[in-house]
N, CA, C and O atoms as CSV, one atom per row, in Angstrom:
chain,resi,resn,atom,element,x,y,z
A,1,MET,N,N,-13.530,5.155,1.777
A,1,MET,CA,C,-13.180,5.710,2.351
A,1,MET,C,C,-11.534,5.609,2.618
A,1,MET,O,O,-11.118,4.627,2.005
A,2,THR,N,N,-10.825,6.062,3.087
A,2,THR,CA,C,-8.872,5.690,2.302
A,2,THR,C,C,-7.781,6.705,3.539
A,2,THR,O,O,-7.419,7.837,3.858
A,3,LEU,N,N,-7.655,5.037,3.886
A,3,LEU,CA,C,-6.224,5.272,4.606
A,3,LEU,C,C,-4.934,5.672,3.968
A,3,LEU,O,O,-4.618,4.884,3.077
A,4,THR,N,N,-4.315,6.393,4.102
A,4,THR,CA,C,-2.505,6.154,4.258
A,4,THR,C,C,-1.358,6.379,5.495
A,4,THR,O,O,-1.650,7.091,6.455
A,5,SER,N,N,-0.330,5.866,5.419
A,5,SER,CA,C,0.627,5.403,6.061
A,5,SER,C,C,2.034,5.838,5.607
A,5,SER,O,O,2.499,5.402,4.554
A,6,LEU,N,N,2.493,6.417,6.137
A,6,LEU,CA,C,4.663,5.961,5.978
A,6,LEU,C,C,4.984,4.688,6.221
A,6,LEU,O,O,4.532,3.871,7.024
A,7,PHE,N,N,6.065,4.617,5.192
A,7,PHE,CA,C,6.582,3.016,5.290
A,7,PHE,C,C,7.987,3.511,4.781
A,7,PHE,O,O,8.280,4.612,4.315
A,8,LYS,N,N,9.321,1.643,5.140
A,8,LYS,CA,C,10.484,1.961,4.765
A,8,LYS,C,C,10.487,0.808,3.853
A,8,LYS,O,O,10.563,-0.261,4.459
A,9,ALA,N,N,10.429,0.716,2.636
A,9,ALA,CA,C,10.729,-0.777,1.634
A,9,ALA,C,C,11.892,-1.383,2.050
A,9,ALA,O,O,12.873,-0.739,2.421
A,10,GLY,N,N,11.851,-2.324,2.019
A,10,GLY,CA,C,12.909,-3.138,2.133
A,10,GLY,C,C,13.712,-3.444,1.477
A,10,GLY,O,O,13.771,-2.649,0.539
A,11,PRO,N,N,14.846,-4.622,1.366
A,11,PRO,CA,C,15.583,-4.686,0.380
A,11,PRO,C,C,14.541,-5.616,-1.048
A,11,PRO,O,O,13.711,-6.521,-0.960
A,12,GLY,N,N,15.136,-4.804,-2.340
A,12,GLY,CA,C,14.399,-4.979,-3.409
A,12,GLY,C,C,13.454,-4.432,-3.096
A,12,GLY,O,O,12.719,-5.327,-3.515
A,13,GLY,N,N,12.808,-3.757,-2.731
A,13,GLY,CA,C,11.685,-2.256,-2.368
A,13,GLY,C,C,10.203,-3.204,-2.576
A,13,GLY,O,O,9.872,-4.095,-1.795
A,14,VAL,N,N,9.377,-2.773,-3.859
A,14,VAL,CA,C,7.734,-3.263,-3.830
A,14,VAL,C,C,7.449,-2.823,-5.108
A,14,VAL,O,O,7.931,-1.854,-5.694
A,15,MET,N,N,6.473,-3.763,-5.559
A,15,MET,CA,C,6.620,-3.904,-7.051
A,15,MET,C,C,5.176,-2.803,-6.853
A,15,MET,O,O,4.606,-2.540,-5.794
A,16,THR,N,N,4.920,-2.415,-7.918
A,16,THR,CA,C,3.814,-1.867,-8.644
A,16,THR,C,C,3.681,-2.542,-9.786
A,16,THR,O,O,4.308,-3.526,-10.178
A,17,ASP,N,N,2.550,-1.757,-10.448
A,17,ASP,CA,C,2.057,-2.791,-12.055
A,17,ASP,C,C,2.348,-1.311,-12.914
A,17,ASP,O,O,2.365,-1.258,-14.144
A,18,ASP,N,N,2.564,-0.180,-12.048
A,18,ASP,CA,C,2.641,0.968,-13.495
A,18,ASP,C,C,4.375,1.220,-13.600
A,18,ASP,O,O,4.777,1.502,-14.729
A,19,VAL,N,N,5.421,1.132,-12.483
A,19,VAL,CA,C,6.585,1.044,-13.486
A,19,VAL,C,C,7.677,0.021,-12.073
A,19,VAL,O,O,8.723,0.334,-11.505
A,20,GLY,N,N,6.751,-1.281,-11.953
A,20,GLY,CA,C,8.050,-1.767,-11.262
A,20,GLY,C,C,7.856,-1.614,-9.996
A,20,GLY,O,O,6.944,-1.266,-9.247
A,21,VAL,N,N,9.380,-2.102,-9.907
A,21,VAL,CA,C,10.153,-1.925,-7.924
A,21,VAL,C,C,9.955,-0.267,-7.778
A,21,VAL,O,O,10.203,0.340,-8.819
A,22,ILE,N,N,9.607,0.424,-6.811
A,22,ILE,CA,C,9.864,1.388,-6.310
A,22,ILE,C,C,10.433,1.388,-4.313
A,22,ILE,O,O,9.594,1.168,-3.439
A,23,THR,N,N,11.625,1.612,-4.043
A,23,THR,CA,C,12.359,1.658,-2.896
A,23,THR,C,C,12.355,2.448,-2.272
A,23,THR,O,O,11.541,3.311,-2.603
A,24,GLY,N,N,13.230,2.768,-0.921
A,24,GLY,CA,C,13.748,3.901,-0.172
A,24,GLY,C,C,11.469,4.731,0.580
A,24,GLY,O,O,10.308,4.330,0.505
A,25,ASP,N,N,11.959,5.528,0.962
A,25,ASP,CA,C,10.915,6.290,1.842
A,25,ASP,C,C,9.126,6.444,0.760
A,25,ASP,O,O,8.902,7.200,-0.185
A,26,LEU,N,N,8.300,5.544,1.331
A,26,LEU,CA,C,7.346,5.143,0.215
A,26,LEU,C,C,6.093,5.512,1.348
A,26,LEU,O,O,6.245,5.719,2.552
A,27,GLU,N,N,4.917,5.525,0.629
A,27,GLU,CA,C,3.752,5.776,1.364
A,27,GLU,C,C,2.787,4.817,0.537
A,27,GLU,O,O,2.735,4.499,-0.651
A,28,LEU,N,N,2.199,4.560,1.435
A,28,LEU,CA,C,0.811,3.083,1.582
A,28,LEU,C,C,-0.497,3.670,1.531
A,28,LEU,O,O,-0.922,3.975,2.646
A,29,ARG,N,N,-1.300,3.932,0.521
A,29,ARG,CA,C,-2.744,4.235,0.334
A,29,ARG,C,C,-3.722,2.983,-0.094
A,29,ARG,O,O,-3.725,2.339,-1.144
A,30,THR,N,N,-4.640,2.841,1.200
A,30,THR,CA,C,-5.917,1.858,1.125
A,30,THR,C,C,-7.311,2.800,0.284
A,30,THR,O,O,-7.985,3.532,1.008
A,31,THR,N,N,-7.487,2.758,-0.483
A,31,THR,CA,C,-8.929,3.310,-0.755
A,31,THR,C,C,-10.331,2.029,-0.629
A,31,THR,O,O,-10.409,1.299,-1.617
A,32,LEU,N,N,-11.431,1.754,0.574
A,32,LEU,CA,C,-12.610,1.262,0.035
A,32,LEU,C,C,-13.323,1.996,-0.529
A,32,LEU,O,O,-13.455,3.212,-0.396
A,33,ALA,N,N,-14.103,0.893,-1.565
A,33,ALA,CA,C,-15.009,2.098,-2.225
A,33,ALA,C,C,-15.924,0.653,-2.648
A,33,ALA,O,O,-15.491,-0.186,-3.438
A,34,ASP,N,N,-17.549,0.533,-1.808
A,34,ASP,CA,C,-18.378,-0.895,-2.778
A,34,ASP,C,C,-17.482,-2.409,-2.406
A,34,ASP,O,O,-17.533,-3.478,-3.015
A,35,GLY,N,N,-16.465,-1.947,-0.874
A,35,GLY,CA,C,-16.528,-3.315,-0.771
A,35,GLY,C,C,-15.337,-3.860,-1.328
A,35,GLY,O,O,-14.659,-4.602,-0.617
A,36,ALA,N,N,-15.113,-3.701,-2.058
A,36,ALA,CA,C,-13.167,-3.414,-2.949
A,36,ALA,C,C,-12.047,-2.270,-2.371
A,36,ALA,O,O,-12.353,-1.086,-2.514
A,37,VAL,N,N,-10.889,-2.571,-1.788
A,37,VAL,CA,C,-9.873,-2.065,-1.453
A,37,VAL,C,C,-9.025,-1.984,-2.294
A,37,VAL,O,O,-8.909,-3.024,-2.943
A,38,THR,N,N,-8.165,-0.943,-2.661
A,38,THR,CA,C,-8.020,-0.895,-4.219
A,38,THR,C,C,-6.901,-0.175,-3.053
A,38,THR,O,O,-7.261,0.449,-2.055
A,39,VAL,N,N,-4.833,-0.555,-3.648
A,39,VAL,CA,C,-4.002,-0.568,-2.288
A,39,VAL,C,C,-2.770,-0.168,-4.349
A,39,VAL,O,O,-2.596,-0.661,-5.464
A,40,GLU,N,N,-2.429,0.791,-3.648
A,40,GLU,CA,C,-1.214,2.268,-4.417
A,40,GLU,C,C,-0.659,2.326,-2.791
A,40,GLU,O,O,-1.115,2.052,-1.681
A,41,VAL,N,N,0.724,2.904,-3.418
A,41,VAL,CA,C,2.080,3.111,-3.071
A,41,VAL,C,C,3.029,4.342,-3.295
A,41,VAL,O,O,3.630,4.207,-4.361
A,42,ARG,N,N,3.313,5.347,-2.721
A,42,ARG,CA,C,4.429,6.264,-3.594
A,42,ARG,C,C,5.216,6.452,-2.863
A,42,ARG,O,O,5.333,5.972,-1.736
A,43,TYR,N,N,6.080,7.415,-3.576
A,43,TYR,CA,C,7.072,8.046,-2.692
A,43,TYR,C,C,6.626,9.272,-2.296
A,43,TYR,O,O,5.958,10.111,-2.900
A,44,GLU,N,N,7.468,9.247,-0.288
A,44,GLU,CA,C,6.899,10.045,0.537
A,44,GLU,C,C,6.946,11.592,-0.464
A,44,GLU,O,O,7.902,11.848,-1.196
A,45,GLY,N,N,5.841,12.426,-0.328
A,45,GLY,CA,C,5.619,13.424,-1.020
A,45,GLY,C,C,6.096,13.465,-2.460
A,45,GLY,O,O,6.831,14.286,-3.007
A,46,ALA,N,N,5.586,12.535,-2.875
A,46,ALA,CA,C,5.302,12.947,-4.289
A,46,ALA,C,C,3.368,12.990,-4.427
A,46,ALA,O,O,2.576,12.796,-3.504
A,47,ASP,N,N,2.956,13.394,-6.276
A,47,ASP,CA,C,1.865,13.278,-6.437
A,47,ASP,C,C,1.520,12.195,-6.709
A,47,ASP,O,O,0.388,11.762,-6.494
A,48,GLU,N,N,2.534,11.511,-7.282
A,48,GLU,CA,C,1.672,9.985,-8.415
A,48,GLU,C,C,1.536,9.019,-7.295
A,48,GLU,O,O,2.207,8.922,-6.268
A,49,TRP,N,N,0.381,8.228,-7.772
A,49,TRP,CA,C,0.187,6.570,-6.897
A,49,TRP,C,C,0.882,6.178,-7.567
A,49,TRP,O,O,1.372,6.672,-8.582
A,50,TYR,N,N,1.049,5.081,-7.022
A,50,TYR,CA,C,1.145,3.140,-8.251
A,50,TYR,C,C,0.565,2.336,-7.720
A,50,TYR,O,O,0.720,2.194,-6.507
A,51,ARG,N,N,0.028,1.836,-8.163
A,51,ARG,CA,C,-0.794,0.368,-7.992
A,51,ARG,C,C,0.109,-0.779,-7.346
A,51,ARG,O,O,1.164,-0.808,-7.980
A,52,LEU,N,N,0.104,-1.604,-6.469
A,52,LEU,CA,C,0.375,-1.953,-5.525
A,52,LEU,C,C,0.917,-3.704,-6.631
A,52,LEU,O,O,0.003,-4.485,-6.367
A,53,SER,N,N,1.744,-4.308,-7.432
A,53,SER,CA,C,1.036,-5.341,-8.004
A,53,SER,C,C,0.355,-6.147,-7.171
A,53,SER,O,O,0.702,-6.057,-5.993
A,54,ALA,N,N,-0.733,-7.107,-7.484
A,54,ALA,CA,C,-1.461,-8.182,-6.883
A,54,ALA,C,C,-2.163,-8.413,-5.079
A,54,ALA,O,O,-2.227,-9.291,-4.218
A,55,SER,N,N,-2.516,-7.189,-5.264
A,55,SER,CA,C,-3.285,-6.534,-3.435
A,55,SER,C,C,-4.390,-6.033,-3.592
A,55,SER,O,O,-4.899,-6.150,-2.477
A,56,ASP,N,N,-4.799,-5.757,-3.959
A,56,ASP,CA,C,-6.698,-5.333,-4.596
A,56,ASP,C,C,-7.522,-6.942,-3.478
A,56,ASP,O,O,-7.518,-8.173,-3.493
A,57,CYS,N,N,-8.041,-5.918,-2.758
A,57,CYS,CA,C,-9.036,-7.514,-2.253
A,57,CYS,C,C,-10.780,-7.096,-2.454
A,57,CYS,O,O,-11.364,-6.020,-2.326
A,58,GLN,N,N,-11.067,-7.907,-2.672
A,58,GLN,CA,C,-12.935,-7.028,-1.974
A,58,GLN,C,C,-12.543,-7.785,-0.510
A,58,GLN,O,O,-11.588,-8.479,-0.163
A,59,LEU,N,N,-13.711,-7.323,0.142
A,59,LEU,CA,C,-14.133,-7.659,1.558
A,59,LEU,C,C,-15.416,-7.175,1.497
A,59,LEU,O,O,-15.979,-6.278,0.869
A,60,VAL,N,N,-15.910,-8.452,2.757
A,60,VAL,CA,C,-16.824,-9.078,3.058
A,60,VAL,C,C,-17.870,-8.435,4.427
A,60,VAL,O,O,-19.086,-8.566,4.567
A,61,ASP,N,N,-16.517,-7.467,5.632
A,61,ASP,CA,C,-16.989,-6.394,5.611
A,61,ASP,C,C,-16.681,-4.951,5.515
A,61,ASP,O,O,-15.603,-5.116,4.944
A,62,ASP,N,N,-16.775,-3.668,5.622
A,62,ASP,CA,C,-16.010,-2.783,5.465
A,62,ASP,C,C,-15.603,-2.486,6.496
A,62,ASP,O,O,-15.186,-1.331,6.411
A,63,LYS,N,N,-15.482,-2.850,7.406
A,63,LYS,CA,C,-15.136,-2.634,8.848
A,63,LYS,C,C,-13.508,-3.404,8.999
A,63,LYS,O,O,-12.715,-3.186,9.915
A,64,ASP,N,N,-13.267,-4.491,7.639
A,64,ASP,CA,C,-12.368,-4.906,7.934
A,64,ASP,C,C,-10.907,-3.825,6.954
A,64,ASP,O,O,-9.699,-4.036,7.065
A,65,HIS,N,N,-11.413,-2.990,6.285
A,65,HIS,CA,C,-10.634,-2.108,5.106
A,65,HIS,C,C,-9.407,-1.542,6.595
A,65,HIS,O,O,-8.219,-1.381,6.315
A,66,GLU,N,N,-10.037,-1.240,8.468
A,66,GLU,CA,C,-7.921,-0.462,8.885
A,66,GLU,C,C,-7.376,-1.696,8.972
A,66,GLU,O,O,-6.165,-1.623,8.762
A,67,ALA,N,N,-7.881,-3.215,9.272
A,67,ALA,CA,C,-7.130,-4.227,9.363
A,67,ALA,C,C,-5.972,-4.403,8.558
A,67,ALA,O,O,-4.765,-4.265,8.760
A,68,VAL,N,N,-7.122,-4.968,6.966
A,68,VAL,CA,C,-5.890,-5.622,5.922
A,68,VAL,C,C,-4.751,-3.979,5.808
A,68,VAL,O,O,-3.569,-4.035,5.469
A,69,HIS,N,N,-5.405,-2.809,6.138
A,69,HIS,CA,C,-4.634,-1.734,5.875
A,69,HIS,C,C,-2.879,-1.873,6.864
A,69,HIS,O,O,-1.765,-1.588,6.425
A,70,LYS,N,N,-3.194,-2.324,8.044
A,70,LYS,CA,C,-3.009,-2.116,8.860
A,70,LYS,C,C,-1.484,-3.681,8.464
A,70,LYS,O,O,-0.268,-3.495,8.517
A,71,ALA,N,N,-2.021,-4.685,8.204
A,71,ALA,CA,C,-1.602,-5.877,8.135
A,71,ALA,C,C,-0.650,-5.998,6.567
A,71,ALA,O,O,0.227,-6.852,6.428
A,72,LEU,N,N,-0.971,-5.106,5.600
A,72,LEU,CA,C,-0.383,-4.473,4.512
A,72,LEU,C,C,0.959,-3.561,5.073
A,72,LEU,O,O,2.031,-3.661,4.477
A,73,LEU,N,N,0.863,-2.967,5.864
A,73,LEU,CA,C,1.903,-2.038,6.114
A,73,LEU,C,C,2.719,-3.033,6.914
A,73,LEU,O,O,3.922,-2.944,6.666
A,74,GLY,N,N,2.388,-3.977,7.827
A,74,GLY,CA,C,3.389,-4.932,8.983
A,74,GLY,C,C,4.011,-5.926,7.310
A,74,GLY,O,O,5.154,-6.382,7.307
A,75,VAL,N,N,3.297,-6.069,6.352
A,75,VAL,CA,C,4.576,-6.817,5.418
A,75,VAL,C,C,5.434,-5.903,4.464
A,75,VAL,O,O,6.432,-6.151,3.787
A,76,LEU,N,N,4.522,-4.496,4.693
A,76,LEU,CA,C,5.939,-4.069,3.197
A,76,LEU,C,C,6.868,-2.880,4.456
A,76,LEU,O,O,7.888,-2.232,4.225
A,77,ASN,N,N,6.237,-2.925,5.472
A,77,ASN,CA,C,7.270,-1.474,5.831
A,77,ASN,C,C,8.473,-2.447,6.769
A,77,ASN,O,O,8.208,-2.929,7.870
A,78,ARG,N,N,9.361,-2.550,6.302
A,78,ARG,CA,C,10.546,-2.906,6.768
A,78,ARG,C,C,12.496,-2.313,6.190
A,78,ARG,O,O,13.305,-2.568,5.298
A,79,PRO,N,N,12.350,-1.235,7.695
A,79,PRO,CA,C,13.268,-0.261,7.641
A,79,PRO,C,C,14.504,-1.417,8.381
A,79,PRO,O,O,14.578,-2.274,9.261
A,80,GLU,N,N,15.146,-0.903,7.583
A,80,GLU,CA,C,17.044,-1.657,8.537
A,80,GLU,C,C,17.770,-1.310,9.509
A,80,GLU,O,O,18.124,-0.272,10.068
A,81,GLY,N,N,17.869,-2.063,9.566
A,81,GLY,CA,C,18.316,-2.011,11.672
A,81,GLY,C,C,18.392,-2.990,11.941
A,81,GLY,O,O,18.646,-3.292,13.107
């Protein structure tokens, strides 16, 4: 199961394992497979996804996937204003 959401990175951006910090209008993707959640981000509309540093987790109950996705989005989405 995969969930995606658009968000705007705050000052300082978000740290990825693949390319370091990325900033601006981004997209969050969480993928659940066998109880493990993989977390990736990309520039909005881009093709390449980057692993979000230190964010993967193991769930006890697969039903928690949506809650984890929303919590990550709440932390990462920091529009200026």
